[in-house]
Residue, then its C-alpha position, 0 to 999 in steps of 0.5 A: m486475516q488482513k487482505l490487500s483490497v485490489e478494488k480499494l487500491a485501484n480506486t484510491v490510486k486513480n482518485k488521488r492521481k486525478e485529485k493531484k492532476m497527475t497523468q499516469e506518466k507523471l505518477s510513473e516518473a514520481t514513483g519509479i513504477n512503469r506507467v503500464i503497471i500503474g494502469r494495470i493497478e488502476q484496472q485491478k489487474f496487478v498487485p503491487s509489491i510492498n515497495q511499490l505500494e509504499s511509493l504510491s502512498e508517499v506520492l499520492e499521500f494516502d495511508m497504505t494500511d487503509m488498503f487492507v481489509e478483513k477477509g471478505g470480498n472476492n477481489s483481493f490478494i491475501a498477503l503472505r498466504s501459504e497453503a503449507l502453513n497450519d492455522r496457528e502458523k497462519q495467525g502468526v504470519d498475519n500478526l507479523f505482517k500487521m506488526m510490520l505495517t504498524l512499525k513502518q507507519q511509526i517510522l514514517m510518523r517519527s521521521k515526519h515529526e523529527n523533520e518538523l522539529f529540526g526543520q524549525s530550529 
């Protein structure tokens, strides 16, 4: 099962923000995410929503799917986890989540391609 690696996300956000010479306040303004929440993400104390993750990935220019890892370490968040699901249902939810991330990535790539194509006309 894929998990959002809180550690990988924290390091990515902090490093990308510093590479872009942004303060947490500037990143907050650019993403619409409260500065305190950004600090908590960087400290591995907060798991952002999908919308917040998308906003961070757009502003800081990283692929949000890279933040997901195979089931492993202790410091991560299991996406769409429910104890009420049986193994087959859990696999289905996992597959659905992977498809959603792939679709979102394809939409972003298509949009970028269309902007480049029509922007040059």
